[in-house]
N, C-alpha and C positions, 0 to 999 in steps of 0.2 A: 504494500500500500504506500502511495506517495504521501509525504508529509505536506499538509496544506501550507500555502504561502502565508506567513505571519506578518501581514502588513498592518500597521497601526490604523485604527478606524478613521482617524482624522484625515489621513492621506487619501481616503476614498470618498470623503464628503462631496456631495454635489455631482458625483459620477452619474451619468445618464444611462440607465439600464432599461431596455425594452424586453418585457417578458412575453413569450409566445407559448401558450399552453396547447397541448393536443386535445384536451378536454377541459371544461371549465364550468363552474356553476351557472346554470341558465336563469336562475331566479333566487330570490332571498330564501335561505334555508336549504337550498339544494346542496347536498354534500359531495356531489360528483366533482372532483377536481378542487375541492375546498382547500387542500393543502397547497396547491399552486397559488391560490389567492392569498392565503395566509403568509406564505413566504414573500410574495411581492409586497404585501403591506408591511411586513417586518423590515424589509430593505428600505421602504419609503420612510418608515418611522425612524430608522437609524441614519438618515441623512442622504440617501441616494435620491436622485430624480428617477422616478419609476413610472413606466406606462405599460399597458397591456393591450395587445391586439388579438382578436379571436374571431375567425369565421364561424359563425354559429348557425349552421344549417340544420333545420329540424327534419325528423324522419318523414318520409312520404306517407307512412301508415297513419300519421296524424292528418288525415285527409281534410278535415274541416279547417285546419290551420293553413291549408293551401290557399283558401279564400279569405280567411279572417286574420291570419298571422301577420307579423311584421316583416317588412322587406327593407333592404338598403342598410346604410351605415347609421349606427346609433352610438352616441358618445355619452358616457356617464362619468361622474367623478365619485369614485368609490372611496369614501373617507379622504377625499382630496386627490386620489390617484386616478389619472385619466385612463379610461378603459374604452376601447373602440371595438364594437362588434359589427359584423356584417350579417344581417338576417336574411334567410332564404330557406329553400327546400332542398333536401338531398334527392335530386331528380333521378339519379342513376345508382340505386342501391346494389344492383347486380353487376355493376361495371366499376369495380373498385379502382382500377387504374385511372379511368376518366374522372371519377369522384375525387381522387387525390389531386389530379391536375387542376380541377376546379377549385379545390380547397386552397391550393397554393396561389392560384390566380386571385382568389378573394383576398388572401393574406397580403399579397403585394399591393393590391388596391388599398387595403387598410393601412399598410405601412406608408404609402405615399400621402394619404390623408393625415396620418399622425404626424409625419415630418413637417408638413406645411405649417402646422401650429406649434409643434414642440421641438423642432429641429432634429437633426440626425443623432441617434443614440451613440454612446461610446462603445457599447457592447450589447449583443442580443443574447438572452438566455432562453433556449428552447427546451421545453419539457417533453421528452420522448422524440426519437428520430422520426417516427411515423405518427403524426404528420408534420409536427412543428419543426423538426430538424431539416426537412426538405425546404421549407420556407426560409429558414435562417440561412441555408446554403445559397439560395437564390439571392437573398439580400446581400450576402457577402460578395457574390460574383458581380452583382450590378453596382453596388455602392461601397464596397470595401469595408463593411462593418464586421468586425470579428464576432464569433459566436461560440458559446459553450452549450453543451447538452447535458441534461440530467435525464437518464433513462429510468422509467418506472414500470414499463409494461411487462406483465408476466407471459406475454405471447411467445417470447424466446424460449422460456423453459417448457412451455406447453406445446412447442413445435407447431405453432399456428401461423408462422410466417413462411411463405413459399420461397423456394430457392431464388426466384427472381427478386422477391422482396428483400431477401438478405443481401443480394448483390447491390440493391439500391442503398440499403443501410450502410454497407461497407464503403460505398462511394462517399456518402455524406460524412461519416466519421473521419475520413481522411482529410476533409476540409475543415473540421471543427478545431477550435483552438484549445479546448479542454473537454474532457469526457468524464462525467460523473455518473455514478449509480448509487442507489439508495441503501445498499448493504454490501459488506465485504464479499459475501458469498455470491451476490449478483454480479459484482465486479469480475469475479473469477469466471463465472458462467459466460458473461459477455465476451471476455477476452478469449476464452476457449472456442466459443461459437463463431466469433467474427474475425478473430485474428488481426491481420493488417498491421501488426507491430505497434499498436496503440495501447496505452495502459489506461485503465479506468480507475478513477479515484472515488473513494467512499465519501458521499455527501448526503447526510440524512435529511429527512423531512423535518419540519418544525412542529412542535406541539403547541397548540393554541394556549395562549396565556390564561384563558379562563379556567383551564384544567389545573394549571399550576397554582392559581390563587384560590380555587374553591376548597371547601372542606367537606369531608365525608360525614354522614349522619347515619350510622348503622344501628340495627337493633341489637340489644344485649341478649335477647332470648332466641334469636334465629340466625341462620347463616345463609348467605346467598352467593352462588356463583353466577357470573354473567358472561354472555357472549354477544357481540354485536357484529353482524356481517350480513351481506346479501345472502338470502336463503337459496343458494345454488349448490350444485353437486360438488364443485371443487372446494367449497368451504367445509365439507364433511361434518356438519353439525349432528348428523346421525351418530357419529362416534361419541360425541359429548353426551347425548341423551342415553346411549347404551352404557357408557362408563358411569354416568350418574346413577342410573337405575341399579347397576351392579353393586354400588357402594352405599347408596343412601335411600333405597326404597323403603326401608324400615325406620327412616329418620324423618318424620313429618315436619320437623322444624328446619330442615335443610331444603333450600329451593334452588332452582336454576331458571334464569331468565334468558331467553334467546330473542334478541331484538333484531328486527329486519324483516323485509318482505322479499318474495321471490318465488320461482316456480316450485321449489321443494318444500314450501311452508306447510301445505296440507299433509304431505307424507310425513313430515316431522311431527305434526300434531297426532297423526295416527300412530306413529311409533311410540310416542309417550303413552298413549292409551293402551297399546299392546303390551307395553312393559309395566303397566299399572303405576305410572308416576304422573298421570295427567294432572293430579291435584297439586303436584310440586313443581311442575314445569310451566312457566309463564311465557306466552307469546304475544307481546304487545303490538307486533307489526312494525311497520316502518317508523323510525325515530328521527326527529330533527336533531341537529347538533346540540341544542339546549337540552333536549330530552335524554340524549346519550349521557351528557354530563350529569343530569339529575339521577338517572338510573345507576350509573357507575358509583355515584356518591352514596347510594343506598346499598351497595354491594360489598362483599368481603373479598372476593377474588375474581380474576378474569381468566377465561379459558378460550384458547384459540386452537382449532383443530384442522386448519387448512392443509390442502394438498401442496399448495405453493403460494408463497407471498414474497414479493420483492422487498417489502419493508414491513409494514404492520402498524399503521397510524393508530389503530385502536389500542394496541399494546402500549404505545408510548403515552397515550391519553390515560390509560389505566395506571401506569407507573406515576404519572404526574399527580394523580390523586392518592398515591401511596398504596395501591392495591398490589398484592403479590399476584404473579401471573403464571399460568401454565400454558405452554405453547408447543406445537410440533416443530421439529427441526425441518422447516419447509423453505428455507432460504433467508428471509429477512429476520426472523426472530433470533437467529444465532448471533447477529450483530447488536441485538437490543437487550436480551435477557441475561443478566449476570446471575451468579449463584445466589447473591443476596436478594435478587428480585423475584425468584421463583424457580420453576423446573422446566426443562426442555425434554420432550419425549419424541421417539421416532414417529414418522408419519404412518398412519393407519394402524398403530399399535394401541388398540382399545384397552387392553389390560394395563399397559404402562400409563395410559391416560387416567384410568380409574385409580391406580395406585398413587399417582401424582395428586389427584384431587383429594384423596383421602389424607395424604401427607400434609398438604396445605391446611386442610381442615383441622387435623390433629395438632399441628404445630403453628397455628396462626399467630401466636404470641411471639414467635421467633422472627417474624418479618417486621422490621422496624419501619413504620410508616414514614417518618420524616427523613430517614436515611434514603429510602427509595425515592422520595420526592426530590430531594436535593441532588441526588445522582442523576436523575432524569433532567432536572433543570440545567445542570452543567453540560449535558450532552445535547439536549434538544430544544432548549429555550430559543425564543426569537433572537435574543442577543447573541447567543453562542453561534447559531447557524448563520445569521446575517453577517456577523463580523468575518466569519470564515469565507463566505461568498464574496464579500467586499474585497478581501485580500486577493482572492483568485481573479476577480475582475480587474483589479489594479495591475496584477502581473500580466494578464492578457493584453491590456491596453498599452502597457509599457513595451511589450514585445512587438506590438503592431503600430506604434506611434508614427513611424515614418511612412506608413502606408495609409494613414487616415484620409478619407475624402474631405472636402471642404464642408463646413457646417451646414450650409443649405444646398443640398444636391439638386433641389427642384427650383432654385431661383431662376 
């Protein structure tokens, strides 16, 4: 792992950073891509000039929105941070290559509109190669703006990218000025899969400050495990319910809350009934970010059973509240969970998961809430991650200073 550039925060003040996410919250309370927004706002709060551009085309299956939805460029100021969106419809869902070209075309249009008002950024930060990295590559080719990439997508580990797509990714990363990924294990996977002699550096996501400042309020007479995730097959919540039933079916004061919605939700509810723990397993459905905070604050331990995670934002949120965590060794958690934080178990090992849940329950007093919280703050707070990123941006700009385009490339 490469040591991050330790540049003093003051030297990066007023640096102009343009964030390009590959997905982003579409409305208030939308959690999709919320960590991109929070990272951008953290940079803004710590002295960078920050803007966001995002081609936000909605799915064609939302057919009513074809006639009633928004179109064209919309500009908002999110806590003072300019955010440019281009609204439209994904007209070609079965033609991904064409859809990608249109996304990049939309992005270039947004970039030009953004620069007319805010000037050319010093550096572009693209979140995921597909699609934001391709847009950043085009901007660098046309206007000479250096760019860095943080990769988040689990598609690489799940073998969901075609050989042709991987060739496109390899081309883009050769043009990037820095390559980041959100866990050490993910860095190694990307290096092995993509090669090209480029090294990936570990750069974690940020934990929302609300989780670091909140306080838990747990019952003294009951114990609750919590899992928050999309109810889909790769999250493997079936394993949590099975493990919970094996250890706690005869313990009515112990509960499990599984927050989230998705195609597997009904089968999970049926499994709880089949295992005779339906009275102990709660399914509140989709939770807003505020509700996640509230439910974690009423819980005693967090459980993650995923098949693969590149990071694990919910794990860090749980640690920020001082919850001990149990997680599978599925990629991201290995870079997050220390022995003092909880227990890691093999993927798909229900017996090990059950034993870990029992151990945390039996030894809950051994997990020190404030120590867990402060260690999380040191690694994942807004300040910690923002200052690291600012140092990296400063190093990139210094290396590219002689090749910078003039401030107004559209004058």
